[in-house]
Every structure is written in C-alpha cells, then in structure tokens.
C-alpha positions in Angstrom: 11.4 -70.6 111.1 12.2 -69.1 107.7 10.4 -71.9 105.9 7.3 -71.3 108.1 7.4 -67.5 107.4 7.8 -68.1 103.7 4.9 -70.6 103.8 2.7 -68.1 105.7 3.6 -65.3 103.3 2.7 -67.5 100.2 -0.5 -68.7 101.7 -1.7 -65.2 102.6 -0.9 -63.9 99.1 -2.6 -66.8 97.5 -5.7 -66.4 99.8 -5.9 -62.7 98.9 -5.5 -63.2 95.1 -8.0 -66.1 95.1 -10.6 -64.0 96.9 -10.0 -61.0 94.7 -10.2 -63.1 91.6 -13.6 -64.6 92.7 -14.9 -61.1 93.6 -13.7 -59.7 90.3 -15.5 -62.6 88.5 -18.7 -61.8 90.3 -18.1 -58.1 89.5 -17.7 -59.0 85.8 -21.1 -60.6 85.8 -23.1 -58.1 87.8 -21.3 -54.7 87.6 -18.5 -52.9 85.7 -16.8 -55.6 83.7 -13.0 -55.7 84.3 -11.5 -58.8 82.8 -8.1 -57.0 82.8 -8.0 -56.9 86.6 -9.3 -60.5 86.9 -6.6 -61.8 84.6 -3.7 -59.7 85.9 -4.4 -60.3 89.6 -2.8 -63.8 89.2 0.6 -62.0 88.6 0.6 -61.4 92.4 1.1 -65.1 93.0 4.6 -64.7 91.5 5.4 -61.1 92.2 3.3 -59.6 94.9 5.4 -56.4 94.9 3.6 -55.4 91.7 0.7 -54.0 93.7 2.8 -51.8 96.0 3.3 -48.0 95.5 6.5 -46.1 95.5 4.9 -43.3 97.5 1.8 -43.2 99.7 -0.4 -40.2 100.7 -3.6 -40.0 102.6 -5.6 -37.9 100.2 -5.2 -36.1 96.9 -4.4 -32.9 98.7 -1.3 -34.6 100.2 0.3 -35.2 96.8 3.7 -33.6 96.6 4.1 -31.1 93.7 6.1 -31.6 91.8 5.7 -35.4 92.3 9.5 -36.0 92.2 9.6 -34.7 95.8 8.0 -38.0 96.9 10.6 -40.1 95.2 13.9 -38.3 95.7 15.4 -40.3 98.5 18.5 -42.5 98.9 20.2 -40.5 96.1 17.5 -41.5 93.6 17.3 -39.1 90.7 13.8 -39.0 89.1 12.3 -36.8 86.4 8.5 -36.9 86.2 7.4 -35.4 82.9 3.7 -36.5 82.9 1.1 -37.8 85.3 -1.6 -40.4 84.8 -4.4 -39.7 87.1 -7.2 -41.9 88.3 -10.6 -40.3 88.9 -12.9 -42.3 91.2 -12.1 -42.0 94.9 -8.9 -40.2 93.9 -9.8 -36.6 93.0 -13.5 -37.1 92.6 -16.4 -39.1 94.0 -17.3 -42.2 91.9 -19.9 -41.3 89.2 -19.0 -37.6 89.6 -17.8 -35.5 86.7 -16.2 -32.8 88.8 -13.2 -32.4 91.1 -14.1 -32.9 94.7 -14.6 -29.4 96.2 -11.8 -29.5 98.9 -9.3 -30.7 96.2 -10.0 -27.9 93.7 -7.0 -25.7 94.7 -4.5 -28.6 94.7 -5.9 -29.9 91.4 -5.2 -26.6 89.8 -1.7 -26.6 91.2 -1.1 -30.0 89.6 -2.5 -28.8 86.3 0.0 -25.9 86.4 2.9 -28.2 87.2 1.9 -30.6 84.4 0.2 -28.4 81.8 -1.6 -29.5 78.6 -1.3 -33.2 77.8 1.2 -33.8 80.5 -1.7 -34.6 82.8 -4.0 -37.4 81.7 -7.0 -38.9 83.3 -7.2 -42.7 82.9 -10.3 -44.2 84.5 -12.1 -47.5 84.5 -15.3 -45.6 84.1 -14.8 -42.4 82.1 -13.0 -43.2 78.9 -13.2 -47.0 79.3 -14.9 -48.0 76.0 -16.6 -51.1 77.5 -18.3 -48.8 80.1 -18.3 -45.3 78.5 -19.3 -46.6 75.1 -20.1 -43.2 73.5 -17.4 -41.3 75.5 -20.1 -39.0 77.0 -18.7 -39.4 80.5 -15.2 -38.8 79.3 -16.3 -35.6 77.5 -18.1 -34.3 80.6 -15.0 -35.0 82.8 -12.8 -33.2 80.3 -15.1 -30.2 80.2 -15.3 -29.9 83.9 -11.6 -30.5 84.8 -9.8 -29.2 81.7 -7.8 -32.4 81.6 -7.7 -34.9 78.7 -9.4 -38.3 79.4 -7.9 -41.3 77.7 -10.1 -43.5 75.5 -8.9 -47.1 76.2 -10.3 -50.5 75.2 -8.4 -52.4 78.0 -9.1 -51.5 81.6 -6.5 -50.9 84.2 -4.1 -52.5 85.0 -3.7 -53.7 81.5 -3.8 -50.5 79.5 -0.1 -49.6 79.7 0.5 -49.9 76.0 -2.5 -47.6 75.2 -1.1 -45.0 77.6 2.4 -45.1 76.0 0.8 -44.9 72.6 -0.9 -41.7 73.7 2.3 -40.1 74.9 4.1 -41.2 71.7 1.4 -39.3 69.7 2.1 -36.2 71.9 5.9 -35.8 71.9 5.4 -32.3 73.4 5.0 -34.0 76.7 8.6 -35.1 76.7 7.8 -38.7 77.6 10.1 -41.1 76.0 10.1 -43.8 78.6 7.5 -45.1 81.1 9.9 -44.0 83.9 8.9 -40.4 83.0 5.4 -41.1 84.2 3.8 -41.0 87.7 0.6 -43.0 88.1 -1.7 -41.6 90.8 -4.7 -43.6 92.1 -6.5 -45.2 95.0 -6.4 -48.9 94.0 -3.5 -51.2 94.5 -4.6 -53.9 92.1 -5.5 -51.5 89.3 -3.6 -48.2 89.6 -0.4 -49.4 91.3 -0.2 -52.6 89.3 -0.6 -50.5 86.1 2.3 -48.3 87.3 4.6 -51.2 88.0 3.5 -53.3 84.9 4.1 -50.3 82.7 7.4 -49.3 84.2 6.4 -46.0 85.9 6.1 -44.7 89.4 3.1 -45.4 91.6 1.5 -42.9 94.0 -1.1 -44.5 96.2 -3.9 -42.2 97.5 -4.7 -44.5 100.4 -7.8 -42.8 102.0 -9.3 -41.0 99.1 -12.7 -39.3 99.1 -15.0 -42.2 100.4 -15.0 -43.0 104.1 -13.4 -46.4 104.8 -16.6 -48.0 106.0 -18.2 -47.2 102.6 -15.4 -48.3 100.4 -15.7 -51.4 98.3 -14.7 -54.8 99.5 -11.8 -54.6 97.0 -10.4 -51.5 98.5 -10.6 -52.7 102.1 -9.0 -56.0 101.2 -6.1 -54.3 99.5 -5.3 -52.3 102.6 -4.8 -55.5 104.5 -2.5 -56.9 101.8 -0.5 -53.7 101.7 0.1 -53.8 105.4 1.0 -57.5 105.3 3.5 -57.1 102.4 5.2 -54.0 103.8 5.6 -55.6 107.2 7.6 -58.4 105.6 9.9 -56.0 103.7 8.4 -56.3 100.3 8.9 -53.1 98.2 7.6 -51.8 94.9 9.9 -52.7 92.0 12.0 -50.0 90.5 10.6 -48.8 87.2 11.4 -51.0 84.2 10.4 -50.1 80.7 7.7 -52.3 79.0 9.9 -52.3 76.0 12.6 -54.3 77.9 10.2 -57.2 78.5 
C-alpha cells in the first residue's frame, strides 16, 4: 500500500512538473520569457515541498500585519524585518501600475509596518530587465505605490541572490539573514519557490485579484498541486539560509 501511494505521489508530481515545464517553454517562445522558472521547476522532482507556502491567505487584504502573526505557532519564534512583495495578481491587476482599489488601506498599513526599504516589490514584469528593459514600468509602480521596485536580471524564482544583495546594500533594514524576510505572492512555482530557495518565509495569496476562471493555466494547475501535496502531509521546509548551501 505504501509503495503504491509513493508511486502515485511521484507520478503526480512528475506529471505536473513535466506539464509546467512544457507550458513554460511555450511561454518562453511566445510571451514573457522566464527561463528561471523553466529551469527551477525541475527541483520539484526531488523536493516538491519547495513550492509550498508557510502561510496562506485568500487575498492581499487577509495578510496578517505584522506578518509574524501568521507564523507564530507551535512555539515558533519568528522576526520578520522586511517583506518582498509580488505585484501581479497579488496587490494589483497584471499590467497595472497601481494598487488595486479595495487593497489601498491594507497596503498603507503594510507600508507603515515595514517602512522605507523594508518593503520591496519584486515582479517578473516591473523591474525584470528582460521585460522592463528601460525600467519605465518599475518607475511608474514606484511612483504610484511609494515602494521601491527591485531591478533584477534573473526572474523569480531564481533571483534570491539579487534580493539579498539589495538588503546587504541597505543595512538600515536590519536584514542579515534570509529568514528575516517574508515573501508574499500569488504563484507557487515562482513566489513560494523563491521564498524556500532563498531561505525565507512564504505567504501565498491564493485567490488574488483575478477570478479563478480567468487565471492562467499555470495558476490553476498550481492549485491542484498544492491540494495534492498538502493532502499527503507535505509541508514547506523551514527557512534555511542560502549561505549554508
């Protein structure tokens, strides 16, 4: 029985990663190129827990502030000093340069809790140099949100080193270890994998702004994988610094 369950678990994970890899390859050809996701998705063959969050909320408005509130259980002591925030389908519509209207109040509360450079937008559109080549989109998002947008050459989930370099350049944030950072986003195979691969805490915004029926095939497929893994007791790994690897 255990062998059969293990075989089913492995085959389901392999089927998912194969499909996502093919979809990402097509996406590389026709849409927003993301070689980082295409290459890193294979990590799920060996460690599927990398795509799981440490805390899940329905929408941006449901994020606990401070974010430690979502992690302090089972005697766990966590100190979040900075937040890496996704944009598209997290706090804004894709292609939008503004915070989604109903989220404005909660967004300002998050800014107050993590002021200055302690709150950082990391997007695979705004600030991604392969997409936002002249950083025009990043500048517009910064102007409209009041939050810095990271310029990064590698897309999520592979930009952990660039994020850590940013915080090292800004010691006023107090970040000295990836475990001081919460990563907030709507995608398991980019945002949550980034959190776990970097050594931080993942907060999954499951439902986001876009209605489920209008979400991308990536997002819908990820929801099935999440349910499958969680039903079999798989949990997100505890934060582990990238400097220990």
